[in-house]
CHARMM-style PDB file with segment names, atoms N, HN, CA, C and O in Angstrom:
ATOM      1  N   MET     1       1.628  -1.119 -17.585  1.00  0.00      PROA
ATOM      2  CA  MET     1       0.621   0.102 -17.104  1.00  0.00      PROA
ATOM      3  C   MET     1       1.179   0.358 -15.545  1.00  0.00      PROA
ATOM      4  O   MET     1       1.165  -0.593 -14.764  1.00  0.00      PROA
ATOM      5  N   SER     2       1.571   1.398 -15.202  1.00  0.00      PROA
ATOM      6  HN  SER     2       1.582   2.171 -15.836  1.00  0.00      PROA
ATOM      7  CA  SER     2       1.782   1.805 -13.921  1.00  0.00      PROA
ATOM      8  C   SER     2       0.497   2.252 -12.949  1.00  0.00      PROA
ATOM      9  O   SER     2      -0.551   2.540 -13.528  1.00  0.00      PROA
ATOM     10  N   VAL     3       0.533   2.305 -11.828  1.00  0.00      PROA
ATOM     11  HN  VAL     3       1.384   2.071 -11.358  1.00  0.00      PROA
ATOM     12  CA  VAL     3      -0.444   2.672 -11.114  1.00  0.00      PROA
ATOM     13  C   VAL     3       0.169   3.826  -9.811  1.00  0.00      PROA
ATOM     14  O   VAL     3       1.325   4.011  -9.429  1.00  0.00      PROA
ATOM     15  N   GLU     4      -0.915   4.360  -9.435  1.00  0.00      PROA
ATOM     16  HN  GLU     4      -1.854   4.210  -9.745  1.00  0.00      PROA
ATOM     17  CA  GLU     4      -0.711   5.412  -8.294  1.00  0.00      PROA
ATOM     18  C   GLU     4      -1.252   4.925  -6.975  1.00  0.00      PROA
ATOM     19  O   GLU     4      -2.376   4.423  -6.961  1.00  0.00      PROA
ATOM     20  N   VAL     5      -0.572   5.026  -5.898  1.00  0.00      PROA
ATOM     21  HN  VAL     5       0.341   5.434  -5.909  1.00  0.00      PROA
ATOM     22  CA  VAL     5      -0.988   4.438  -4.790  1.00  0.00      PROA
ATOM     23  C   VAL     5      -1.275   5.546  -3.745  1.00  0.00      PROA
ATOM     24  O   VAL     5      -0.376   6.373  -3.596  1.00  0.00      PROA
ATOM     25  N   ARG     6      -2.347   5.675  -3.033  1.00  0.00      PROA
ATOM     26  HN  ARG     6      -3.077   5.002  -3.154  1.00  0.00      PROA
ATOM     27  CA  ARG     6      -2.646   6.594  -1.834  1.00  0.00      PROA
ATOM     28  C   ARG     6      -3.157   5.981  -0.622  1.00  0.00      PROA
ATOM     29  O   ARG     6      -3.841   4.958  -0.639  1.00  0.00      PROA
ATOM     30  N   ILE     7      -2.824   6.607   0.429  1.00  0.00      PROA
ATOM     31  HN  ILE     7      -2.269   7.438   0.442  1.00  0.00      PROA
ATOM     32  CA  ILE     7      -3.214   6.003   1.605  1.00  0.00      PROA
ATOM     33  C   ILE     7      -4.050   7.073   2.388  1.00  0.00      PROA
ATOM     34  O   ILE     7      -3.706   8.245   2.547  1.00  0.00      PROA
ATOM     35  N   ASP     8      -5.310   6.436   2.898  1.00  0.00      PROA
ATOM     36  HN  ASP     8      -5.589   5.484   2.769  1.00  0.00      PROA
ATOM     37  CA  ASP     8      -6.159   7.718   3.866  1.00  0.00      PROA
ATOM     38  C   ASP     8      -5.651   7.424   5.056  1.00  0.00      PROA
ATOM     39  O   ASP     8      -5.823   6.354   5.641  1.00  0.00      PROA
ATOM     40  N   ARG     9      -4.982   8.399   5.471  1.00  0.00      PROA
ATOM     41  HN  ARG     9      -4.842   9.268   4.996  1.00  0.00      PROA
ATOM     42  CA  ARG     9      -4.409   8.219   6.957  1.00  0.00      PROA
ATOM     43  C   ARG     9      -5.530   8.495   7.801  1.00  0.00      PROA
ATOM     44  O   ARG     9      -5.207   8.356   8.980  1.00  0.00      PROA
ATOM     45  N   ASP    10      -6.647   8.812   7.659  1.00  0.00      PROA
ATOM     46  HN  ASP    10      -6.910   8.925   6.701  1.00  0.00      PROA
ATOM     47  CA  ASP    10      -7.827   8.587   8.704  1.00  0.00      PROA
ATOM     48  C   ASP    10      -8.128   7.276   8.925  1.00  0.00      PROA
ATOM     49  O   ASP    10      -8.467   6.861  10.033  1.00  0.00      PROA
ATOM     50  N   LEU    11      -8.003   6.403   7.685  1.00  0.00      PROA
ATOM     51  HN  LEU    11      -7.728   6.740   6.784  1.00  0.00      PROA
ATOM     52  CA  LEU    11      -8.605   5.030   8.031  1.00  0.00      PROA
ATOM     53  C   LEU    11      -7.520   4.113   8.308  1.00  0.00      PROA
ATOM     54  O   LEU    11      -7.732   3.089   8.957  1.00  0.00      PROA
ATOM     55  N   CYS    12      -6.235   4.441   7.808  1.00  0.00      PROA
ATOM     56  HN  CYS    12      -6.063   5.273   7.281  1.00  0.00      PROA
ATOM     57  CA  CYS    12      -5.100   3.428   7.959  1.00  0.00      PROA
ATOM     58  C   CYS    12      -4.702   3.176   9.677  1.00  0.00      PROA
ATOM     59  O   CYS    12      -4.461   4.080  10.477  1.00  0.00      PROA
ATOM     60  N   GLU    13      -4.711   1.785   9.954  1.00  0.00      PROA
ATOM     61  HN  GLU    13      -4.907   1.050   9.305  1.00  0.00      PROA
ATOM     62  CA  GLU    13      -4.267   1.632  11.183  1.00  0.00      PROA
ATOM     63  C   GLU    13      -2.715   0.976  11.297  1.00  0.00      PROA
ATOM     64  O   GLU    13      -2.177   0.604  12.340  1.00  0.00      PROA
ATOM     65  N   SER    14      -2.232   0.944  10.146  1.00  0.00      PROA
ATOM     66  HN  SER    14      -2.669   1.247   9.299  1.00  0.00      PROA
ATOM     67  CA  SER    14      -0.619   0.872   9.961  1.00  0.00      PROA
ATOM     68  C   SER    14      -0.345  -0.692  10.747  1.00  0.00      PROA
ATOM     69  O   SER    14       0.676  -0.943  11.387  1.00  0.00      PROA
ATOM     70  N   ASN    15      -1.465  -1.633  10.545  1.00  0.00      PROA
ATOM     71  HN  ASN    15      -2.295  -1.428  10.025  1.00  0.00      PROA
ATOM     72  CA  ASN    15      -1.211  -2.845  10.727  1.00  0.00      PROA
ATOM     73  C   ASN    15      -0.339  -3.786   9.892  1.00  0.00      PROA
ATOM     74  O   ASN    15      -0.294  -4.984  10.171  1.00  0.00      PROA
ATOM     75  N   ALA    16       0.395  -3.235   8.812  1.00  0.00      PROA
ATOM     76  HN  ALA    16       0.359  -2.262   8.586  1.00  0.00      PROA
ATOM     77  CA  ALA    16       1.255  -4.013   7.833  1.00  0.00      PROA
ATOM     78  C   ALA    16       0.834  -5.022   7.074  1.00  0.00      PROA
ATOM     79  O   ALA    16       1.626  -5.843   6.609  1.00  0.00      PROA
ATOM     80  N   VAL    17      -0.529  -5.072   6.856  1.00  0.00      PROA
ATOM     81  HN  VAL    17      -1.172  -4.406   7.234  1.00  0.00      PROA
ATOM     82  CA  VAL    17      -1.113  -6.268   5.936  1.00  0.00      PROA
ATOM     83  C   VAL    17      -0.919  -5.951   4.704  1.00  0.00      PROA
ATOM     84  O   VAL    17      -0.793  -6.890   3.918  1.00  0.00      PROA
ATOM     85  N   CYS    18      -0.841  -4.595   4.194  1.00  0.00      PROA
ATOM     86  HN  CYS    18      -0.944  -3.833   4.833  1.00  0.00      PROA
ATOM     87  CA  CYS    18      -0.356  -4.406   2.842  1.00  0.00      PROA
ATOM     88  C   CYS    18       1.220  -4.569   2.565  1.00  0.00      PROA
ATOM     89  O   CYS    18       1.674  -4.713   1.430  1.00  0.00      PROA
ATOM     90  N   GLN    19       1.939  -4.532   3.642  1.00  0.00      PROA
ATOM     91  HN  GLN    19       1.570  -4.415   4.564  1.00  0.00      PROA
ATOM     92  CA  GLN    19       3.463  -4.669   3.451  1.00  0.00      PROA
ATOM     93  C   GLN    19       3.812  -6.285   3.374  1.00  0.00      PROA
ATOM     94  O   GLN    19       4.913  -6.624   2.939  1.00  0.00      PROA
ATOM     95  N   GLN    20       2.897  -7.224   3.784  1.00  0.00      PROA
ATOM     96  HN  GLN    20       2.003  -6.949   4.137  1.00  0.00      PROA
ATOM     97  CA  GLN    20       3.036  -8.438   3.374  1.00  0.00      PROA
ATOM     98  C   GLN    20       2.848  -8.747   2.035  1.00  0.00      PROA
ATOM     99  O   GLN    20       3.528  -9.663   1.573  1.00  0.00      PROA
ATOM    100  N   PHE    21       2.036  -8.147   1.296  1.00  0.00      PROA
ATOM    101  HN  PHE    21       1.484  -7.402   1.671  1.00  0.00      PROA
ATOM    102  CA  PHE    21       1.877  -8.434  -0.108  1.00  0.00      PROA
ATOM    103  C   PHE    21       2.730  -7.663  -0.896  1.00  0.00      PROA
ATOM    104  O   PHE    21       3.070  -8.264  -1.915  1.00  0.00      PROA
ATOM    105  N   ALA    22       3.227  -6.468  -0.774  1.00  0.00      PROA
ATOM    106  HN  ALA    22       2.951  -5.980   0.054  1.00  0.00      PROA
ATOM    107  CA  ALA    22       3.979  -5.588  -1.523  1.00  0.00      PROA
ATOM    108  C   ALA    22       4.901  -4.847  -0.692  1.00  0.00      PROA
ATOM    109  O   ALA    22       4.654  -3.653  -0.524  1.00  0.00      PROA
ATOM    110  N   PRO    23       6.079  -5.428  -0.060  1.00  0.00      PROA
ATOM    111  CA  PRO    23       6.986  -4.775   0.758  1.00  0.00      PROA
ATOM    112  C   PRO    23       7.972  -3.753   0.104  1.00  0.00      PROA
ATOM    113  O   PRO    23       8.663  -2.890   0.645  1.00  0.00      PROA
ATOM    114  N   GLU    24       7.844  -4.083  -1.175  1.00  0.00      PROA
ATOM    115  HN  GLU    24       7.283  -4.784  -1.615  1.00  0.00      PROA
ATOM    116  CA  GLU    24       8.743  -2.989  -2.024  1.00  0.00      PROA
ATOM    117  C   GLU    24       7.918  -1.652  -2.017  1.00  0.00      PROA
ATOM    118  O   GLU    24       8.587  -0.632  -2.182  1.00  0.00      PROA
ATOM    119  N   VAL    25       6.790  -1.532  -1.878  1.00  0.00      PROA
ATOM    120  HN  VAL    25       6.247  -2.360  -1.744  1.00  0.00      PROA
ATOM    121  CA  VAL    25       5.830  -0.227  -1.865  1.00  0.00      PROA
ATOM    122  C   VAL    25       5.409   0.058  -0.445  1.00  0.00      PROA
ATOM    123  O   VAL    25       5.451   1.264  -0.205  1.00  0.00      PROA
ATOM    124  N   PHE    26       5.039  -0.642   0.505  1.00  0.00      PROA
ATOM    125  HN  PHE    26       5.005  -1.623   0.309  1.00  0.00      PROA
ATOM    126  CA  PHE    26       4.576  -0.447   1.670  1.00  0.00      PROA
ATOM    127  C   PHE    26       5.479  -0.586   2.839  1.00  0.00      PROA
ATOM    128  O   PHE    26       6.216  -1.568   2.746  1.00  0.00      PROA
ATOM    129  N   GLU    27       5.634   0.171   3.983  1.00  0.00      PROA
ATOM    130  HN  GLU    27       5.035   0.968   4.058  1.00  0.00      PROA
ATOM    131  CA  GLU    27       6.540  -0.001   5.145  1.00  0.00      PROA
ATOM    132  C   GLU    27       5.909   0.497   6.372  1.00  0.00      PROA
ATOM    133  O   GLU    27       5.462   1.638   6.495  1.00  0.00      PROA
ATOM    134  N   VAL    28       5.895  -0.441   7.302  1.00  0.00      PROA
ATOM    135  HN  VAL    28       6.258  -1.368   7.202  1.00  0.00      PROA
ATOM    136  CA  VAL    28       5.292   0.266   8.541  1.00  0.00      PROA
ATOM    137  C   VAL    28       6.811   0.353   9.253  1.00  0.00      PROA
ATOM    138  O   VAL    28       7.569  -0.616   9.207  1.00  0.00      PROA
ATOM    139  N   ARG    29       7.175   1.588   9.904  1.00  0.00      PROA
ATOM    140  HN  ARG    29       6.559   2.375   9.942  1.00  0.00      PROA
ATOM    141  CA  ARG    29       8.486   1.697  10.463  1.00  0.00      PROA
ATOM    142  C   ARG    29       8.375   1.780  11.856  1.00  0.00      PROA
ATOM    143  O   ARG    29       7.279   1.516  12.352  1.00  0.00      PROA
ATOM    144  N   ASP    30       9.335   2.108  12.596  1.00  0.00      PROA
ATOM    145  HN  ASP    30      10.225   2.322  12.193  1.00  0.00      PROA
ATOM    146  CA  ASP    30       9.572   1.920  13.982  1.00  0.00      PROA
ATOM    147  C   ASP    30       8.672   2.956  14.790  1.00  0.00      PROA
ATOM    148  O   ASP    30       8.497   2.965  16.008  1.00  0.00      PROA
ATOM    149  N   ASP    31       8.195   3.737  13.941  1.00  0.00      PROA
ATOM    150  HN  ASP    31       8.337   3.729  12.951  1.00  0.00      PROA
ATOM    151  CA  ASP    31       7.224   4.857  14.489  1.00  0.00      PROA
ATOM    152  C   ASP    31       5.965   4.377  14.617  1.00  0.00      PROA
ATOM    153  O   ASP    31       5.180   5.003  15.329  1.00  0.00      PROA
ATOM    154  N   ASP    32       5.645   3.468  14.113  1.00  0.00      PROA
ATOM    155  HN  ASP    32       6.282   2.958  13.535  1.00  0.00      PROA
ATOM    156  CA  ASP    32       4.317   2.663  13.850  1.00  0.00      PROA
ATOM    157  C   ASP    32       3.447   3.343  12.856  1.00  0.00      PROA
ATOM    158  O   ASP    32       2.225   3.337  13.010  1.00  0.00      PROA
ATOM    159  N   LEU    33       3.991   3.907  11.882  1.00  0.00      PROA
ATOM    160  HN  LEU    33       4.983   3.912  11.757  1.00  0.00      PROA
ATOM    161  CA  LEU    33       3.410   4.545  10.857  1.00  0.00      PROA
ATOM    162  C   LEU    33       3.432   3.901   9.488  1.00  0.00      PROA
ATOM    163  O   LEU    33       4.472   3.316   9.188  1.00  0.00      PROA
ATOM    164  N   LEU    34       2.557   3.919   8.716  1.00  0.00      PROA
ATOM    165  HN  LEU    34       1.712   4.394   8.961  1.00  0.00      PROA
ATOM    166  CA  LEU    34       2.801   3.311   7.278  1.00  0.00      PROA
ATOM    167  C   LEU    34       3.260   4.408   6.508  1.00  0.00      PROA
ATOM    168  O   LEU    34       2.857   5.568   6.597  1.00  0.00      PROA
ATOM    169  N   TYR    35       4.238   3.908   5.648  1.00  0.00      PROA
ATOM    170  HN  TYR    35       4.565   2.966   5.576  1.00  0.00      PROA
ATOM    171  CA  TYR    35       4.760   4.683   4.524  1.00  0.00      PROA
ATOM    172  C   TYR    35       4.743   4.181   3.177  1.00  0.00      PROA
ATOM    173  O   TYR    35       5.182   3.049   2.972  1.00  0.00      PROA
ATOM    174  N   VAL    36       4.252   4.939   2.148  1.00  0.00      PROA
ATOM    175  HN  VAL    36       3.896   5.858   2.315  1.00  0.00      PROA
ATOM    176  CA  VAL    36       4.322   4.444   0.984  1.00  0.00      PROA
ATOM    177  C   VAL    36       5.896   4.629   0.313  1.00  0.00      PROA
ATOM    178  O   VAL    36       6.380   5.739   0.095  1.00  0.00      PROA
ATOM    179  N   LEU    37       6.531   3.463   0.056  1.00  0.00      PROA
ATOM    180  HN  LEU    37       6.138   2.561   0.233  1.00  0.00      PROA
ATOM    181  CA  LEU    37       8.041   3.817  -0.457  1.00  0.00      PROA
ATOM    182  C   LEU    37       7.906   4.423  -2.120  1.00  0.00      PROA
ATOM    183  O   LEU    37       8.569   5.333  -2.619  1.00  0.00      PROA
ATOM    184  N   GLN    38       6.887   3.643  -2.731  1.00  0.00      PROA
ATOM    185  HN  GLN    38       6.348   2.904  -2.326  1.00  0.00      PROA
ATOM    186  CA  GLN    38       6.743   3.992  -3.844  1.00  0.00      PROA
ATOM    187  C   GLN    38       5.355   4.520  -4.443  1.00  0.00      PROA
ATOM    188  O   GLN    38       4.517   3.728  -4.872  1.00  0.00      PROA
ATOM    189  N   PRO    39       5.212   5.559  -4.446  1.00  0.00      PROA
ATOM    190  CA  PRO    39       3.711   6.052  -5.022  1.00  0.00      PROA
ATOM    191  C   PRO    39       3.279   5.779  -6.326  1.00  0.00      PROA
ATOM    192  O   PRO    39       2.090   5.736  -6.640  1.00  0.00      PROA
ATOM    193  N   ASN    40       4.268   5.584  -7.133  1.00  0.00      PROA
ATOM    194  HN  ASN    40       5.234   5.619  -6.877  1.00  0.00      PROA
ATOM    195  CA  ASN    40       3.964   5.118  -8.381  1.00  0.00      PROA
ATOM    196  C   ASN    40       4.913   3.976  -8.781  1.00  0.00      PROA
ATOM    197  O   ASN    40       5.854   4.108  -9.565  1.00  0.00      PROA
ATOM    198  N   PRO    41       4.530   2.735  -8.098  1.00  0.00      PROA
ATOM    199  CA  PRO    41       5.357   1.279  -8.329  1.00  0.00      PROA
ATOM    200  C   PRO    41       5.364   1.123  -9.728  1.00  0.00      PROA
ATOM    201  O   PRO    41       4.536   1.602 -10.502  1.00  0.00      PROA
ATOM    202  N   PRO    42       6.421   0.370 -10.042  1.00  0.00      PROA
ATOM    203  CA  PRO    42       6.663  -0.156 -11.556  1.00  0.00      PROA
ATOM    204  C   PRO    42       5.512  -1.280 -11.866  1.00  0.00      PROA
ATOM    205  O   PRO    42       5.007  -1.949 -10.964  1.00  0.00      PROA
ATOM    206  N   ALA    43       5.214  -1.390 -13.023  1.00  0.00      PROA
ATOM    207  HN  ALA    43       5.624  -0.846 -13.756  1.00  0.00      PROA
ATOM    208  CA  ALA    43       4.069  -2.227 -13.593  1.00  0.00      PROA
ATOM    209  C   ALA    43       4.289  -3.548 -12.982  1.00  0.00      PROA
ATOM    210  O   ALA    43       3.273  -4.108 -12.570  1.00  0.00      PROA
ATOM    211  N   GLU    44       5.445  -4.174 -12.837  1.00  0.00      PROA
ATOM    212  HN  GLU    44       6.270  -3.718 -13.172  1.00  0.00      PROA
ATOM    213  CA  GLU    44       5.724  -5.509 -12.297  1.00  0.00      PROA
ATOM    214  C   GLU    44       5.094  -5.428 -10.753  1.00  0.00      PROA
ATOM    215  O   GLU    44       4.825  -6.483 -10.180  1.00  0.00      PROA
ATOM    216  N   SER    45       4.911  -4.401 -10.228  1.00  0.00      PROA
ATOM    217  HN  SER    45       5.130  -3.543 -10.693  1.00  0.00      PROA
ATOM    218  CA  SER    45       4.338  -4.395  -8.837  1.00  0.00      PROA
ATOM    219  C   SER    45       2.692  -4.383  -8.836  1.00  0.00      PROA
ATOM    220  O   SER    45       2.040  -4.617  -7.818  1.00  0.00      PROA
ATOM    221  N   ARG    46       2.157  -4.102 -10.017  1.00  0.00      PROA
ATOM    222  HN  ARG    46       2.688  -3.913 -10.843  1.00  0.00      PROA
ATOM    223  CA  ARG    46       0.741  -3.889 -10.007  1.00  0.00      PROA
ATOM    224  C   ARG    46      -0.151  -5.093  -9.111  1.00  0.00      PROA
ATOM    225  O   ARG    46      -0.768  -4.794  -8.089  1.00  0.00      PROA
ATOM    226  N   GLU    47      -0.115  -6.257  -9.579  1.00  0.00      PROA
ATOM    227  HN  GLU    47       0.386  -6.499 -10.409  1.00  0.00      PROA
ATOM    228  CA  GLU    47      -0.785  -7.340  -9.000  1.00  0.00      PROA
ATOM    229  C   GLU    47      -0.714  -7.251  -7.428  1.00  0.00      PROA
ATOM    230  O   GLU    47      -1.715  -7.256  -6.712  1.00  0.00      PROA
ATOM    231  N   ALA    48       0.634  -7.168  -6.958  1.00  0.00      PROA
ATOM    232  HN  ALA    48       1.447  -7.164  -7.540  1.00  0.00      PROA
ATOM    233  CA  ALA    48       0.646  -7.279  -5.586  1.00  0.00      PROA
ATOM    234  C   ALA    48       0.018  -5.926  -4.906  1.00  0.00      PROA
ATOM    235  O   ALA    48      -0.510  -5.987  -3.795  1.00  0.00      PROA
ATOM    236  N   VAL    49       0.094  -4.894  -5.527  1.00  0.00      PROA
ATOM    237  HN  VAL    49       0.522  -4.845  -6.429  1.00  0.00      PROA
ATOM    238  CA  VAL    49      -0.379  -3.548  -4.919  1.00  0.00      PROA
ATOM    239  C   VAL    49      -1.903  -3.723  -4.984  1.00  0.00      PROA
ATOM    240  O   VAL    49      -2.605  -3.534  -3.991  1.00  0.00      PROA
ATOM    241  N   LEU    50      -2.422  -4.108  -6.239  1.00  0.00      PROA
ATOM    242  HN  LEU    50      -1.851  -4.262  -7.045  1.00  0.00      PROA
ATOM    243  CA  LEU    50      -3.859  -4.472  -5.829  1.00  0.00      PROA
ATOM    244  C   LEU    50      -4.309  -5.488  -4.975  1.00  0.00      PROA
ATOM    245  O   LEU    50      -5.373  -5.361  -4.369  1.00  0.00      PROA
ATOM    246  N   LEU    51      -3.745  -6.284  -4.888  1.00  0.00      PROA
ATOM    247  HN  LEU    51      -2.881  -6.388  -5.380  1.00  0.00      PROA
ATOM    248  CA  LEU    51      -3.675  -7.549  -3.704  1.00  0.00      PROA
ATOM    249  C   LEU    51      -3.621  -6.816  -2.308  1.00  0.00      PROA
ATOM    250  O   LEU    51      -4.477  -7.081  -1.463  1.00  0.00      PROA
ATOM    251  N   ALA    52      -2.740  -6.003  -2.087  1.00  0.00      PROA
ATOM    252  HN  ALA    52      -2.046  -5.788  -2.774  1.00  0.00      PROA
ATOM    253  CA  ALA    52      -2.537  -5.213  -0.652  1.00  0.00      PROA
ATOM    254  C   ALA    52      -3.760  -4.372  -0.556  1.00  0.00      PROA
ATOM    255  O   ALA    52      -4.319  -4.321   0.540  1.00  0.00      PROA
ATOM    256  N   ALA    53      -4.283  -3.660  -1.629  1.00  0.00      PROA
ATOM    257  HN  ALA    53      -3.829  -3.701  -2.520  1.00  0.00      PROA
ATOM    258  CA  ALA    53      -5.385  -2.852  -1.438  1.00  0.00      PROA
ATOM    259  C   ALA    53      -6.575  -3.438  -1.227  1.00  0.00      PROA
ATOM    260  O   ALA    53      -7.353  -2.881  -0.453  1.00  0.00      PROA
ATOM    261  N   GLU    54      -6.930  -4.599  -1.831  1.00  0.00      PROA
ATOM    262  HN  GLU    54      -6.297  -5.052  -2.459  1.00  0.00      PROA
ATOM    263  CA  GLU    54      -8.164  -5.626  -1.583  1.00  0.00      PROA
ATOM    264  C   GLU    54      -8.110  -6.080  -0.033  1.00  0.00      PROA
ATOM    265  O   GLU    54      -9.094  -6.133   0.704  1.00  0.00      PROA
ATOM    266  N   ARG    55      -6.647  -6.428   0.366  1.00  0.00      PROA
ATOM    267  HN  ARG    55      -5.847  -6.384  -0.233  1.00  0.00      PROA
ATOM    268  CA  ARG    55      -6.747  -6.984   1.625  1.00  0.00      PROA
ATOM    269  C   ARG    55      -6.673  -6.186   2.839  1.00  0.00      PROA
ATOM    270  O   ARG    55      -6.737  -6.682   3.964  1.00  0.00      PROA
ATOM    271  N   CYS    56      -6.538  -4.939   2.599  1.00  0.00      PROA
ATOM    272  HN  CYS    56      -6.486  -4.536   1.685  1.00  0.00      PROA
ATOM    273  CA  CYS    56      -6.657  -3.991   3.503  1.00  0.00      PROA
ATOM    274  C   CYS    56      -7.756  -4.082   4.354  1.00  0.00      PROA
ATOM    275  O   CYS    56      -8.858  -4.088   3.805  1.00  0.00      PROA
ATOM    276  N   PRO    57      -7.697  -4.177   5.960  1.00  0.00      PROA
ATOM    277  CA  PRO    57      -8.704  -4.395   6.661  1.00  0.00      PROA
ATOM    278  C   PRO    57      -9.490  -3.168   6.607  1.00  0.00      PROA
ATOM    279  O   PRO    57     -10.698  -3.402   6.626  1.00  0.00      PROA
ATOM    280  N   ARG    58      -9.198  -1.995   6.550  1.00  0.00      PROA
ATOM    281  HN  ARG    58      -8.216  -1.805   6.535  1.00  0.00      PROA
ATOM    282  CA  ARG    58      -9.804  -0.733   6.665  1.00  0.00      PROA
ATOM    283  C   ARG    58      -9.932  -0.111   5.338  1.00  0.00      PROA
ATOM    284  O   ARG    58     -10.314   1.058   5.273  1.00  0.00      PROA
ATOM    285  N   GLN    59      -9.644  -0.790   4.251  1.00  0.00      PROA
ATOM    286  HN  GLN    59      -9.334  -1.739   4.304  1.00  0.00      PROA
ATOM    287  CA  GLN    59     -10.013  -0.309   2.946  1.00  0.00      PROA
ATOM    288  C   GLN    59      -9.420   1.299   2.680  1.00  0.00      PROA
ATOM    289  O   GLN    59     -10.109   2.156   2.127  1.00  0.00      PROA
ATOM    290  N   ALA    60      -8.206   1.510   3.112  1.00  0.00      PROA
ATOM    291  HN  ALA    60      -7.646   0.814   3.562  1.00  0.00      PROA
ATOM    292  CA  ALA    60      -7.450   2.530   3.565  1.00  0.00      PROA
ATOM    293  C   ALA    60      -6.473   2.867   2.191  1.00  0.00      PROA
ATOM    294  O   ALA    60      -5.811   3.901   2.096  1.00  0.00      PROA
ATOM    295  N   ILE    61      -6.507   1.940   1.295  1.00  0.00      PROA
ATOM    296  HN  ILE    61      -7.044   1.101   1.372  1.00  0.00      PROA
ATOM    297  CA  ILE    61      -5.512   2.020   0.080  1.00  0.00      PROA
ATOM    298  C   ILE    61      -6.408   2.365  -1.114  1.00  0.00      PROA
ATOM    299  O   ILE    61      -7.510   1.828  -1.226  1.00  0.00      PROA
ATOM    300  N   THR    62      -5.983   3.195  -1.949  1.00  0.00      PROA
ATOM    301  HN  THR    62      -5.087   3.631  -1.857  1.00  0.00      PROA
ATOM    302  CA  THR    62      -6.634   3.642  -3.140  1.00  0.00      PROA
ATOM    303  C   THR    62      -5.589   3.513  -4.131  1.00  0.00      PROA
ATOM    304  O   THR    62      -4.551   4.165  -4.020  1.00  0.00      PROA
ATOM    305  N   VAL    63      -5.831   2.560  -5.285  1.00  0.00      PROA
ATOM    306  HN  VAL    63      -6.675   2.030  -5.376  1.00  0.00      PROA
ATOM    307  CA  VAL    63      -5.073   2.393  -6.475  1.00  0.00      PROA
ATOM    308  C   VAL    63      -5.624   2.858  -7.569  1.00  0.00      PROA
ATOM    309  O   VAL    63      -6.744   2.459  -7.888  1.00  0.00      PROA
ATOM    310  N   THR    64      -4.865   3.884  -8.427  1.00  0.00      PROA
ATOM    311  HN  THR    64      -3.954   4.208  -8.169  1.00  0.00      PROA
ATOM    312  CA  THR    64      -5.422   4.414  -9.631  1.00  0.00      PROA
ATOM    313  C   THR    64      -4.590   3.966 -10.861  1.00  0.00      PROA
ATOM    314  O   THR    64      -3.393   3.722 -10.711  1.00  0.00      PROA
ATOM    315  N   GLU    65      -5.133   3.860 -11.965  1.00  0.00      PROA
ATOM    316  HN  GLU    65      -6.106   4.059 -12.087  1.00  0.00      PROA
ATOM    317  CA  GLU    65      -4.399   3.414 -13.161  1.00  0.00      PROA
ATOM    318  C   GLU    65      -4.280   4.542 -14.257  1.00  0.00      PROA
ATOM    319  OT1 GLU    65      -3.692   4.316 -15.315  1.00  0.00      PROA
TER     320      GLU     65
END
């Protein structure tokens, strides 16, 4: 089952915590902004994405199934 990933830009601090858990989905670039590389990541990334959302210090990541 695939998921959809959204970032609340008002909450996100671009601290790269999510990137540590799912680097194939999240990336903080040289402009210090977080980018979602795969808004609909494959099913095999599901657990990593859910962990990234859980560990986000600002709870800025929403994952819907």
